[in-house]
C-alpha positions as CSV (number, residue, x, y, z in Angstrom):
1,M,-23.4,140.0,43.6
2,A,-23.3,138.0,40.4
3,E,-23.1,133.9,40.7
4,N,-21.1,132.5,37.3
5,N,-20.9,129.3,36.1
6,N,-19.2,127.5,38.8
7,G,-22.0,128.8,41.4
8,I,-19.1,131.0,42.9
9,K,-20.0,134.3,43.3
10,S,-18.2,137.3,43.1
11,I,-18.6,141.5,43.3
12,K,-19.1,144.1,41.7
13,P,-15.3,145.9,41.7
14,I,-14.7,148.9,44.1
15,E,-14.8,152.2,41.6
16,P,-12.7,155.1,43.2
17,V,-14.7,157.4,44.2
18,F,-13.0,161.5,45.0
19,E,-13.7,165.0,46.4
20,V,-13.3,167.2,42.9
21,H,-13.5,170.7,43.5
22,V,-12.8,173.4,40.4
23,H,-11.6,176.1,39.6
24,T,-12.5,177.7,36.3
25,G,-11.3,180.7,34.5
26,S,-6.9,180.0,36.3
27,S,-4.0,180.9,34.5
28,Q,-3.1,177.7,33.8
29,S,-4.4,174.0,33.9
30,R,-3.1,172.0,36.6
31,V,-4.6,169.6,39.3
32,E,-3.4,169.8,42.9
33,I,-4.0,167.2,46.4
34,R,-4.7,168.8,48.7
35,K,-6.7,168.3,52.0
36,K,-7.6,165.2,50.6
37,V,-9.9,167.4,47.9
38,I,-8.6,167.2,44.2
39,H,-8.5,170.6,42.5
40,V,-8.7,171.2,39.4
41,Y,-8.0,174.1,38.3
42,T,-8.9,174.9,34.5
43,H,-8.6,178.4,32.3
44,K,-12.4,177.0,30.8
45,K,-15.1,178.6,32.1
46,P,-18.4,176.7,32.9
47,I,-20.4,177.0,29.7
48,K,-22.0,173.7,28.0
49,G,-19.7,171.2,29.8
50,E,-16.1,172.9,28.7
51,A,-15.5,173.1,32.3
52,N,-16.2,169.6,33.0
53,R,-14.5,168.0,29.7
54,D,-11.0,169.7,31.0
55,V,-11.6,168.7,34.1
56,I,-11.7,164.5,32.8
57,V,-9.5,165.4,30.7
58,Q,-6.9,166.4,33.1
59,L,-8.5,163.9,35.5
60,S,-7.2,160.9,33.1
61,K,-4.2,162.2,32.2
62,Y,-2.9,162.5,36.0
63,F,-4.2,159.1,36.4
64,N,-3.3,157.4,33.7
65,V,-6.8,156.5,33.3
66,P,-9.0,157.0,29.5
67,K,-10.9,159.7,29.3
68,K,-14.3,157.1,29.0
69,S,-13.1,155.9,32.4
70,I,-13.9,158.9,34.7
71,E,-17.5,160.4,35.3
72,I,-18.4,163.7,37.3
73,A,-21.1,161.6,39.4
74,K,-23.1,164.0,41.1
75,G,-22.5,168.0,40.9
76,E,-21.9,168.6,36.9
77,K,-22.9,171.9,37.5
78,S,-20.7,172.4,40.0
79,S,-17.4,173.4,41.2
80,K,-17.4,170.6,43.9
81,K,-18.0,167.0,42.7
82,L,-17.6,163.9,43.1
83,I,-15.5,162.4,40.2
84,K,-15.7,157.7,39.6
85,I,-13.5,156.2,37.8
86,K,-14.7,153.6,36.5
87,D,-13.2,149.9,35.3
88,F,-10.5,150.5,38.1
89,Q,-8.2,148.1,37.4
90,G,-6.4,147.8,40.8
91,K,-3.7,150.7,41.6
92,L,-4.0,154.6,40.4
93,K,-0.8,156.1,38.9
94,I,-0.9,159.7,39.7
95,N,1.6,161.0,36.5
96,S,3.1,164.4,38.7
97,T,3.9,166.0,35.7
98,N,0.7,166.3,33.9
99,Q,-0.2,168.8,36.7
100,S,0.2,171.8,34.7
101,G,-0.2,172.3,31.1
């Protein structure tokens, strides 16, 4: 907790964290939510971070947030990841039209 000039304590905003399973080499790119897990399908291969970059792009479109707000908190080199949304400001808006690309 931080304290401002008025002596009022403020807390750090909540940053949502999601479990994400990445499916590389897919024929099409899309985002699905099944059993409380986000599944991201990408046509990219897990070479030099290409798949991770595509996952960030897809999730930023899906949740309508800037790419810089999506962070891979854990699992950078794994198909199972924890994704954090930084600078979260209220409710997430899901854009269902960006499920495939």
